[in-house]
BAKELO-408375 format. One record per atom (N, C-alpha, C): residue in three letters; atom name; z, x, y. Coordinates in steps of 0.2 Angstrom, whole numbers, plus 5000, padded with zeros to 4 digits. Example, Ala and Ser with C-alpha at 12.3 -4.5 7.8 and 13.67 -1.06 7.14 Angstrom:
<resn = ALA | name = N | pz = 5039 | px = 5066 | py = 4972> $
<resn = ALA | name = CA | pz = 5039 | px = 5062 | py = 4978> $
<resn = ALA | name = C | pz = 5039 | px = 5066 | py = 4984> $
<resn = SER | name = N | pz = 5035 | px = 5064 | py = 4989> $
<resn = SER | name = CA | pz = 5036 | px = 5068 | py = 4995> $
<resn = SER | name = C | pz = 5039 | px = 5064 | py = 5000> $
//
This chain:
<resn = MET | name = N | pz = 4900 | px = 4931 | py = 4834> $
<resn = MET | name = CA | pz = 4900 | px = 4937 | py = 4834> $
<resn = MET | name = C | pz = 4905 | px = 4940 | py = 4838> $
<resn = SER | name = N | pz = 4906 | px = 4947 | py = 4838> $
<resn = SER | name = CA | pz = 4912 | px = 4950 | py = 4840> $
<resn = SER | name = C | pz = 4909 | px = 4957 | py = 4844> $
<resn = ARG | name = N | pz = 4913 | px = 4959 | py = 4848> $
<resn = ARG | name = CA | pz = 4911 | px = 4967 | py = 4850> $
<resn = ARG | name = C | pz = 4917 | px = 4970 | py = 4852> $
<resn = ASP | name = N | pz = 4917 | px = 4976 | py = 4851> $
<resn = ASP | name = CA | pz = 4922 | px = 4980 | py = 4854> $
<resn = ASP | name = C | pz = 4922 | px = 4983 | py = 4862> $
<resn = PHE | name = N | pz = 4923 | px = 4977 | py = 4866> $
<resn = PHE | name = CA | pz = 4922 | px = 4979 | py = 4872> $
<resn = PHE | name = C | pz = 4927 | px = 4985 | py = 4876> $
<resn = THR | name = N | pz = 4925 | px = 4989 | py = 4879> $
<resn = THR | name = CA | pz = 4930 | px = 4994 | py = 4883> $
<resn = THR | name = C | pz = 4930 | px = 4996 | py = 4890> $
<resn = TYR | name = N | pz = 4934 | px = 4996 | py = 4894> $
<resn = TYR | name = CA | pz = 4935 | px = 4996 | py = 4901> $
<resn = TYR | name = C | pz = 4932 | px = 5002 | py = 4902> $
<resn = VAL | name = N | pz = 4928 | px = 5003 | py = 4907> $
<resn = VAL | name = CA | pz = 4925 | px = 5009 | py = 4909> $
<resn = VAL | name = C | pz = 4930 | px = 5014 | py = 4911> $
<resn = GLN | name = N | pz = 4934 | px = 5013 | py = 4913> $
<resn = GLN | name = CA | pz = 4940 | px = 5019 | py = 4916> $
<resn = GLN | name = C | pz = 4943 | px = 5021 | py = 4907> $
<resn = ASP | name = N | pz = 4943 | px = 5017 | py = 4903> $
<resn = ASP | name = CA | pz = 4947 | px = 5020 | py = 4898> $
<resn = ASP | name = C | pz = 4941 | px = 5024 | py = 4894> $
<resn = ILE | name = N | pz = 4934 | px = 5024 | py = 4895> $
<resn = ILE | name = CA | pz = 4930 | px = 5027 | py = 4892> $
<resn = ILE | name = C | pz = 4930 | px = 5034 | py = 4895> $
<resn = VAL | name = N | pz = 4930 | px = 5033 | py = 4902> $
<resn = VAL | name = CA | pz = 4931 | px = 5040 | py = 4906> $
<resn = VAL | name = C | pz = 4936 | px = 5045 | py = 4905> $
<resn = ASN | name = N | pz = 4943 | px = 5041 | py = 4902> $
<resn = ASN | name = CA | pz = 4948 | px = 5045 | py = 4902> $
<resn = ASN | name = C | pz = 4947 | px = 5047 | py = 4895> $
<resn = GLY | name = N | pz = 4943 | px = 5044 | py = 4889> $
<resn = GLY | name = CA | pz = 4942 | px = 5046 | py = 4883> $
<resn = GLY | name = C | pz = 4937 | px = 5053 | py = 4883> $
<resn = VAL | name = N | pz = 4932 | px = 5053 | py = 4888> $
<resn = VAL | name = CA | pz = 4928 | px = 5057 | py = 4889> $
<resn = VAL | name = C | pz = 4931 | px = 5064 | py = 4892> $
<resn = GLN | name = N | pz = 4936 | px = 5063 | py = 4896> $
<resn = GLN | name = CA | pz = 4938 | px = 5069 | py = 4900> $
<resn = GLN | name = C | pz = 4944 | px = 5072 | py = 4895> $
<resn = LEU | name = N | pz = 4946 | px = 5067 | py = 4890> $
<resn = LEU | name = CA | pz = 4951 | px = 5070 | py = 4885> $
<resn = LEU | name = C | pz = 4948 | px = 5076 | py = 4881> $
<resn = LEU | name = N | pz = 4942 | px = 5073 | py = 4879> $
<resn = LEU | name = CA | pz = 4938 | px = 5078 | py = 4874> $
<resn = LEU | name = C | pz = 4934 | px = 5084 | py = 4878> $
<resn = ILE | name = N | pz = 4933 | px = 5082 | py = 4883> $
<resn = ILE | name = CA | pz = 4932 | px = 5089 | py = 4888> $
<resn = ILE | name = C | pz = 4937 | px = 5094 | py = 4888> $
<resn = ASP | name = N | pz = 4944 | px = 5091 | py = 4889> $
<resn = ASP | name = CA | pz = 4949 | px = 5095 | py = 4891> $
<resn = ASP | name = C | pz = 4951 | px = 5098 | py = 4883> $
<resn = LYS | name = N | pz = 4952 | px = 5094 | py = 4879> $
<resn = LYS | name = CA | pz = 4954 | px = 5097 | py = 4871> $
<resn = LYS | name = C | pz = 4950 | px = 5099 | py = 4867> $
<resn = VAL | name = N | pz = 4942 | px = 5095 | py = 4867> $
<resn = VAL | name = CA | pz = 4940 | px = 5098 | py = 4861> $
<resn = VAL | name = C | pz = 4935 | px = 5103 | py = 4863> $
<resn = SER | name = N | pz = 4932 | px = 5104 | py = 4870> $
<resn = SER | name = CA | pz = 4928 | px = 5108 | py = 4871> $
<resn = SER | name = C | pz = 4931 | px = 5116 | py = 4870> $
<resn = LYS | name = N | pz = 4937 | px = 5116 | py = 4870> $
<resn = LYS | name = CA | pz = 4941 | px = 5123 | py = 4870> $
<resn = LYS | name = C | pz = 4942 | px = 5125 | py = 4863> $
<resn = ILE | name = N | pz = 4940 | px = 5122 | py = 4858> $
<resn = ILE | name = CA | pz = 4941 | px = 5123 | py = 4850> $
<resn = ILE | name = C | pz = 4933 | px = 5122 | py = 4847> $
<resn = ASP | name = N | pz = 4934 | px = 5126 | py = 4841> $
<resn = ASP | name = CA | pz = 4926 | px = 5125 | py = 4838> $
<resn = ASP | name = C | pz = 4927 | px = 5119 | py = 4834> $
<resn = ASP | name = N | pz = 4926 | px = 5112 | py = 4837> $
<resn = ASP | name = CA | pz = 4926 | px = 5105 | py = 4833> $
<resn = ASP | name = C | pz = 4921 | px = 5103 | py = 4831> $
<resn = HIS | name = N | pz = 4917 | px = 5101 | py = 4827> $
<resn = HIS | name = CA | pz = 4911 | px = 5098 | py = 4827> $
<resn = HIS | name = C | pz = 4912 | px = 5090 | py = 4824> $
<resn = GLN | name = N | pz = 4917 | px = 5089 | py = 4826> $
<resn = GLN | name = CA | pz = 4920 | px = 5082 | py = 4823> $
<resn = GLN | name = C | pz = 4917 | px = 5076 | py = 4828> $
<resn = ILE | name = N | pz = 4914 | px = 5070 | py = 4825> $
<resn = ILE | name = CA | pz = 4912 | px = 5065 | py = 4830> $
<resn = ILE | name = C | pz = 4920 | px = 5060 | py = 4831> $
<resn = TYR | name = N | pz = 4918 | px = 5059 | py = 4837> $
<resn = TYR | name = CA | pz = 4925 | px = 5055 | py = 4841> $
<resn = TYR | name = C | pz = 4923 | px = 5049 | py = 4842> $
<resn = ASN | name = N | pz = 4923 | px = 5042 | py = 4841> $
<resn = ASN | name = CA | pz = 4922 | px = 5037 | py = 4844> $
<resn = ASN | name = C | pz = 4927 | px = 5034 | py = 4849> $
<resn = ILE | name = N | pz = 4924 | px = 5032 | py = 4855> $
<resn = ILE | name = CA | pz = 4929 | px = 5030 | py = 4861> $
<resn = ILE | name = C | pz = 4927 | px = 5022 | py = 4860> $
<resn = GLY | name = N | pz = 4933 | px = 5019 | py = 4861> $
<resn = GLY | name = CA | pz = 4931 | px = 5011 | py = 4861> $
<resn = GLY | name = C | pz = 4939 | px = 5008 | py = 4863> $
<resn = SER | name = N | pz = 4940 | px = 5002 | py = 4862> $
<resn = SER | name = CA | pz = 4946 | px = 4998 | py = 4863> $
<resn = SER | name = C | pz = 4950 | px = 4997 | py = 4856> $
<resn = GLY | name = N | pz = 4946 | px = 5000 | py = 4850> $
<resn = GLY | name = CA | pz = 4949 | px = 4998 | py = 4844> $
<resn = GLY | name = C | pz = 4950 | px = 4992 | py = 4843> $
<resn = GLU | name = N | pz = 4948 | px = 4986 | py = 4847> $
<resn = GLU | name = CA | pz = 4949 | px = 4979 | py = 4846> $
<resn = GLU | name = C | pz = 4942 | px = 4975 | py = 4846> $
<resn = SER | name = N | pz = 4941 | px = 4971 | py = 4841> $
<resn = SER | name = CA | pz = 4935 | px = 4967 | py = 4841> $
<resn = SER | name = C | pz = 4935 | px = 4959 | py = 4845> $
<resn = VAL | name = N | pz = 4934 | px = 4957 | py = 4850> $
<resn = VAL | name = CA | pz = 4934 | px = 4952 | py = 4854> $
<resn = VAL | name = C | pz = 4928 | px = 4947 | py = 4852> $
<resn = PRO | name = N | pz = 4928 | px = 4941 | py = 4850> $
<resn = PRO | name = CA | pz = 4924 | px = 4936 | py = 4848> $
<resn = PRO | name = C | pz = 4920 | px = 4935 | py = 4856> $
<resn = LEU | name = N | pz = 4914 | px = 4936 | py = 4855> $
<resn = LEU | name = CA | pz = 4908 | px = 4935 | py = 4861> $
<resn = LEU | name = C | pz = 4911 | px = 4929 | py = 4866> $
<resn = MET | name = N | pz = 4912 | px = 4922 | py = 4862> $
<resn = MET | name = CA | pz = 4913 | px = 4917 | py = 4866> $
<resn = MET | name = C | pz = 4920 | px = 4918 | py = 4870> $
<resn = SER | name = N | pz = 4924 | px = 4922 | py = 4867> $
<resn = SER | name = CA | pz = 4931 | px = 4922 | py = 4871> $
<resn = SER | name = C | pz = 4930 | px = 4927 | py = 4877> $
<resn = PHE | name = N | pz = 4926 | px = 4932 | py = 4877> $
<resn = PHE | name = CA | pz = 4924 | px = 4936 | py = 4882> $
<resn = PHE | name = C | pz = 4919 | px = 4931 | py = 4887> $
<resn = VAL | name = N | pz = 4915 | px = 4927 | py = 4885> $
<resn = VAL | name = CA | pz = 4913 | px = 4922 | py = 4891> $
<resn = VAL | name = C | pz = 4917 | px = 4918 | py = 4894> $
<resn = ARG | name = N | pz = 4923 | px = 4915 | py = 4890> $
<resn = ARG | name = CA | pz = 4928 | px = 4911 | py = 4894> $
<resn = ARG | name = C | pz = 4930 | px = 4914 | py = 4898> $
<resn = LEU | name = N | pz = 4933 | px = 4921 | py = 4896> $
<resn = LEU | name = CA | pz = 4937 | px = 4924 | py = 4900> $
<resn = LEU | name = C | pz = 4934 | px = 4926 | py = 4909> $
<resn = ILE | name = N | pz = 4927 | px = 4927 | py = 4906> $
<resn = ILE | name = CA | pz = 4922 | px = 4927 | py = 4913> $
<resn = ILE | name = C | pz = 4923 | px = 4920 | py = 4917> $
<resn = GLU | name = N | pz = 4922 | px = 4916 | py = 4913> $
<resn = GLU | name = CA | pz = 4921 | px = 4908 | py = 4916> $
<resn = GLU | name = C | pz = 4929 | px = 4907 | py = 4920> $
<resn = GLU | name = N | pz = 4934 | px = 4909 | py = 4917> $
<resn = GLU | name = CA | pz = 4941 | px = 4907 | py = 4920> $
<resn = GLU | name = C | pz = 4941 | px = 4911 | py = 4925> $
<resn = ASN | name = N | pz = 4939 | px = 4918 | py = 4926> $
<resn = ASN | name = CA | pz = 4939 | px = 4922 | py = 4933> $
<resn = ASN | name = C | pz = 4934 | px = 4921 | py = 4938> $
<resn = LEU | name = N | pz = 4929 | px = 4918 | py = 4936> $
<resn = LEU | name = CA | pz = 4925 | px = 4915 | py = 4941> $
<resn = LEU | name = C | pz = 4926 | px = 4910 | py = 4942> $
<resn = ASP | name = N | pz = 4930 | px = 4906 | py = 4940> $
<resn = ASP | name = CA | pz = 4931 | px = 4898 | py = 4941> $
<resn = ASP | name = C | pz = 4924 | px = 4894 | py = 4941> $
<resn = ARG | name = N | pz = 4920 | px = 4896 | py = 4935> $
<resn = ARG | name = CA | pz = 4913 | px = 4893 | py = 4935> $
<resn = ARG | name = C | pz = 4912 | px = 4892 | py = 4927> $
<resn = LYS | name = N | pz = 4908 | px = 4887 | py = 4925> $
<resn = LYS | name = CA | pz = 4906 | px = 4886 | py = 4919> $
<resn = LYS | name = C | pz = 4900 | px = 4889 | py = 4917> $
<resn = ALA | name = N | pz = 4900 | px = 4894 | py = 4912> $
<resn = ALA | name = CA | pz = 4893 | px = 4896 | py = 4911> $
<resn = ALA | name = C | pz = 4888 | px = 4892 | py = 4908> $
<resn = LYS | name = N | pz = 4881 | px = 4893 | py = 4909> $
<resn = LYS | name = CA | pz = 4876 | px = 4890 | py = 4906> $
<resn = LYS | name = C | pz = 4874 | px = 4893 | py = 4900> $
<resn = ILE | name = N | pz = 4876 | px = 4890 | py = 4895> $
<resn = ILE | name = CA | pz = 4875 | px = 4895 | py = 4888> $
<resn = ILE | name = C | pz = 4868 | px = 4893 | py = 4884> $
<resn = ASN | name = N | pz = 4864 | px = 4896 | py = 4882> $
<resn = ASN | name = CA | pz = 4858 | px = 4895 | py = 4880> $
<resn = ASN | name = C | pz = 4858 | px = 4897 | py = 4872> $
<resn = TYR | name = N | pz = 4861 | px = 4894 | py = 4866> $
<resn = TYR | name = CA | pz = 4862 | px = 4898 | py = 4861> $
<resn = TYR | name = C | pz = 4854 | px = 4898 | py = 4857> $
<resn = VAL | name = N | pz = 4853 | px = 4904 | py = 4856> $
<resn = VAL | name = CA | pz = 4846 | px = 4906 | py = 4852> $
<resn = VAL | name = C | pz = 4848 | px = 4910 | py = 4846> $
<resn = ASP | name = N | pz = 4844 | px = 4911 | py = 4842> $
<resn = ASP | name = CA | pz = 4843 | px = 4914 | py = 4835> $
<resn = ASP | name = C | pz = 4846 | px = 4921 | py = 4837> $
<resn = MET | name = N | pz = 4848 | px = 4925 | py = 4831> $
<resn = MET | name = CA | pz = 4851 | px = 4931 | py = 4832> $
<resn = MET | name = C | pz = 4845 | px = 4935 | py = 4831> $
<resn = HIS | name = N | pz = 4845 | px = 4941 | py = 4835> $
<resn = HIS | name = CA | pz = 4839 | px = 4946 | py = 4834> $
<resn = HIS | name = C | pz = 4840 | px = 4948 | py = 4827> $
<resn = PRO | name = N | pz = 4835 | px = 4951 | py = 4824> $
<resn = PRO | name = CA | pz = 4834 | px = 4953 | py = 4817> $
<resn = PRO | name = C | pz = 4839 | px = 4961 | py = 4817> $
<resn = ALA | name = N | pz = 4837 | px = 4964 | py = 4822> $
<resn = ALA | name = CA | pz = 4840 | px = 4970 | py = 4824> $
<resn = ALA | name = C | pz = 4847 | px = 4971 | py = 4826> $
<resn = ASP | name = N | pz = 4851 | px = 4964 | py = 4828> $
<resn = ASP | name = CA | pz = 4857 | px = 4966 | py = 4831> $
<resn = ASP | name = C | pz = 4863 | px = 4965 | py = 4824> $
<resn = ILE | name = N | pz = 4867 | px = 4967 | py = 4828> $
<resn = ILE | name = CA | pz = 4874 | px = 4966 | py = 4823> $
<resn = ILE | name = C | pz = 4879 | px = 4962 | py = 4825> $
<resn = ARG | name = N | pz = 4881 | px = 4959 | py = 4819> $
<resn = ARG | name = CA | pz = 4886 | px = 4952 | py = 4819> $
<resn = ARG | name = C | pz = 4893 | px = 4955 | py = 4824> $
<resn = HIS | name = N | pz = 4896 | px = 4961 | py = 4821> $
<resn = HIS | name = CA | pz = 4902 | px = 4963 | py = 4824> $
<resn = HIS | name = C | pz = 4902 | px = 4970 | py = 4825> $
<resn = THR | name = N | pz = 4905 | px = 4973 | py = 4830> $
<resn = THR | name = CA | pz = 4907 | px = 4980 | py = 4831> $
<resn = THR | name = C | pz = 4913 | px = 4982 | py = 4832> $
<resn = LEU | name = N | pz = 4916 | px = 4986 | py = 4830> $
<resn = LEU | name = CA | pz = 4923 | px = 4989 | py = 4832> $
<resn = LEU | name = C | pz = 4923 | px = 4996 | py = 4829> $
<resn = ALA | name = N | pz = 4925 | px = 5000 | py = 4836> $
<resn = ALA | name = CA | pz = 4925 | px = 5007 | py = 4835> $
<resn = ALA | name = C | pz = 4931 | px = 5009 | py = 4831> $
<resn = ASP | name = N | pz = 4930 | px = 5013 | py = 4827> $
<resn = ASP | name = CA | pz = 4936 | px = 5017 | py = 4824> $
<resn = ASP | name = C | pz = 4937 | px = 5023 | py = 4828> $
<resn = ILE | name = N | pz = 4944 | px = 5021 | py = 4832> $
<resn = ILE | name = CA | pz = 4946 | px = 5027 | py = 4836> $
<resn = ILE | name = C | pz = 4951 | px = 5030 | py = 4833> $
<resn = THR | name = N | pz = 4952 | px = 5032 | py = 4826> $
<resn = THR | name = CA | pz = 4958 | px = 5035 | py = 4822> $
<resn = THR | name = C | pz = 4957 | px = 5042 | py = 4825> $
<resn = GLU | name = N | pz = 4953 | px = 5047 | py = 4826> $
<resn = GLU | name = CA | pz = 4952 | px = 5052 | py = 4827> $
<resn = GLU | name = C | pz = 4952 | px = 5055 | py = 4833> $
<resn = ILE | name = N | pz = 4951 | px = 5050 | py = 4839> $
<resn = ILE | name = CA | pz = 4953 | px = 5051 | py = 4845> $
<resn = ILE | name = C | pz = 4959 | px = 5051 | py = 4847> $
<resn = LYS | name = N | pz = 4963 | px = 5046 | py = 4843> $
<resn = LYS | name = CA | pz = 4969 | px = 5044 | py = 4844> $
<resn = LYS | name = C | pz = 4974 | px = 5050 | py = 4843> $
<resn = ARG | name = N | pz = 4972 | px = 5054 | py = 4838> $
<resn = ARG | name = CA | pz = 4976 | px = 5060 | py = 4837> $
<resn = ARG | name = C | pz = 4976 | px = 5065 | py = 4842> $
<resn = LEU | name = N | pz = 4970 | px = 5065 | py = 4846> $
<resn = LEU | name = CA | pz = 4970 | px = 5069 | py = 4852> $
<resn = LEU | name = C | pz = 4975 | px = 5067 | py = 4858> $
<resn = GLY | name = N | pz = 4977 | px = 5060 | py = 4857> $
<resn = GLY | name = CA | pz = 4982 | px = 5058 | py = 4863> $
<resn = GLY | name = C | pz = 4977 | px = 5051 | py = 4866> $
<resn = TYR | name = N | pz = 4971 | px = 5050 | py = 4863> $
<resn = TYR | name = CA | pz = 4968 | px = 5043 | py = 4867> $
<resn = TYR | name = C | pz = 4972 | px = 5037 | py = 4866> $
<resn = ARG | name = N | pz = 4973 | px = 5034 | py = 4872> $
<resn = ARG | name = CA | pz = 4975 | px = 5027 | py = 4872> $
<resn = ARG | name = C | pz = 4972 | px = 5023 | py = 4875> $
<resn = PRO | name = N | pz = 4968 | px = 5017 | py = 4873> $
<resn = PRO | name = CA | pz = 4965 | px = 5013 | py = 4879> $
<resn = PRO | name = C | pz = 4970 | px = 5010 | py = 4882> $
<resn = MET | name = N | pz = 4970 | px = 5009 | py = 4889> $
<resn = MET | name = CA | pz = 4976 | px = 5006 | py = 4893> $
<resn = MET | name = C | pz = 4973 | px = 5000 | py = 4896> $
<resn = THR | name = N | pz = 4966 | px = 4998 | py = 4896> $
<resn = THR | name = CA | pz = 4965 | px = 4991 | py = 4900> $
<resn = THR | name = C | pz = 4964 | px = 4987 | py = 4895> $
<resn = SER | name = N | pz = 4967 | px = 4981 | py = 4894> $
<resn = SER | name = CA | pz = 4965 | px = 4974 | py = 4890> $
<resn = SER | name = C | pz = 4959 | px = 4971 | py = 4893> $
<resn = ILE | name = N | pz = 4957 | px = 4967 | py = 4888> $
<resn = ILE | name = CA | pz = 4950 | px = 4964 | py = 4890> $
<resn = ILE | name = C | pz = 4951 | px = 4960 | py = 4896> $
<resn = GLU | name = N | pz = 4958 | px = 4956 | py = 4895> $
<resn = GLU | name = CA | pz = 4959 | px = 4951 | py = 4901> $
<resn = GLU | name = C | pz = 4959 | px = 4955 | py = 4909> $
<resn = THR | name = N | pz = 4963 | px = 4961 | py = 4908> $
<resn = THR | name = CA | pz = 4964 | px = 4963 | py = 4914> $
<resn = THR | name = C | pz = 4958 | px = 4967 | py = 4916> $
<resn = GLY | name = N | pz = 4953 | px = 4971 | py = 4911> $
<resn = GLY | name = CA | pz = 4946 | px = 4973 | py = 4912> $
<resn = GLY | name = C | pz = 4942 | px = 4967 | py = 4916> $
<resn = ILE | name = N | pz = 4941 | px = 4962 | py = 4913> $
<resn = ILE | name = CA | pz = 4936 | px = 4956 | py = 4916> $
<resn = ILE | name = C | pz = 4938 | px = 4954 | py = 4923> $
<resn = ARG | name = N | pz = 4945 | px = 4954 | py = 4924> $
<resn = ARG | name = CA | pz = 4949 | px = 4953 | py = 4931> $
<resn = ARG | name = C | pz = 4947 | px = 4958 | py = 4936> $
<resn = SER | name = N | pz = 4948 | px = 4964 | py = 4935> $
<resn = SER | name = CA | pz = 4948 | px = 4969 | py = 4938> $
<resn = SER | name = C | pz = 4941 | px = 4970 | py = 4940> $
<resn = PHE | name = N | pz = 4935 | px = 4969 | py = 4936> $
<resn = PHE | name = CA | pz = 4928 | px = 4971 | py = 4936> $
<resn = PHE | name = C | pz = 4926 | px = 4964 | py = 4941> $
<resn = ILE | name = N | pz = 4928 | px = 4957 | py = 4940> $
<resn = ILE | name = CA | pz = 4927 | px = 4952 | py = 4945> $
<resn = ILE | name = C | pz = 4928 | px = 4952 | py = 4951> $
<resn = SER | name = N | pz = 4935 | px = 4955 | py = 4951> $
<resn = SER | name = CA | pz = 4937 | px = 4956 | py = 4958> $
<resn = SER | name = C | pz = 4933 | px = 4962 | py = 4962> $
<resn = TRP | name = N | pz = 4932 | px = 4968 | py = 4958> $
<resn = TRP | name = CA | pz = 4927 | px = 4972 | py = 4962> $
<resn = TRP | name = C | pz = 4920 | px = 4969 | py = 4964> $
<resn = TYR | name = N | pz = 4917 | px = 4966 | py = 4959> $
<resn = TYR | name = CA | pz = 4911 | px = 4962 | py = 4961> $
<resn = TYR | name = C | pz = 4911 | px = 4958 | py = 4967> $
<resn = LYS | name = N | pz = 4916 | px = 4953 | py = 4967> $
<resn = LYS | name = CA | pz = 4916 | px = 4949 | py = 4973> $
<resn = LYS | name = C | pz = 4916 | px = 4953 | py = 4979> $
<resn = ASP | name = N | pz = 4922 | px = 4957 | py = 4979> $
<resn = ASP | name = CA | pz = 4923 | px = 4961 | py = 4985> $
<resn = ASP | name = C | pz = 4917 | px = 4965 | py = 4987> $
<resn = TYR | name = N | pz = 4913 | px = 4968 | py = 4982> $
<resn = TYR | name = CA | pz = 4906 | px = 4971 | py = 4983> $
<resn = TYR | name = C | pz = 4902 | px = 4968 | py = 4987> $
<resn = TYR | name = N | pz = 4900 | px = 4961 | py = 4984> $
<resn = TYR | name = CA | pz = 4895 | px = 4957 | py = 4987> $
<resn = TYR | name = C | pz = 4897 | px = 4953 | py = 4992> $
<resn = ASN | name = N | pz = 4902 | px = 4952 | py = 4994> $
<resn = ASN | name = CA | pz = 4906 | px = 4950 | py = 4999> $
<resn = ASN | name = C | pz = 4904 | px = 4954 | py = 5006> $
<resn = LYS | name = N | pz = 4904 | px = 4960 | py = 5005> $
<resn = LYS | name = CA | pz = 4903 | px = 4965 | py = 5010> $
<resn = LYS | name = C | pz = 4895 | px = 4966 | py = 5011> $
<resn = ASN | name = N | pz = 4892 | px = 4964 | py = 5006> $
<resn = ASN | name = CA | pz = 4883 | px = 4965 | py = 5008> $
<resn = ASN | name = C | pz = 4881 | px = 4960 | py = 5009> $
//
């Protein structure tokens, strides 16, 4: 299984770009916002493990019938407007875990 994981700031930047550019024209195009890269789920888990310095307890179960094996956003159209995802999966996970640790250490 793989997913197109996208860092939240890249999503915000994409939405802002659409607000700034598309809302000013009569455009009924569909724009996908994503990273444009598909990451294997276990690679995602491994990156979290590395950044937490902990081993995940993984419980493999059968895939739900409604689940999709792979996702990948086609960002061709939004890239024409200037969208560029800036945050790699490695940087995004590292940033999120750093925020998470700081937030929960304060509370």
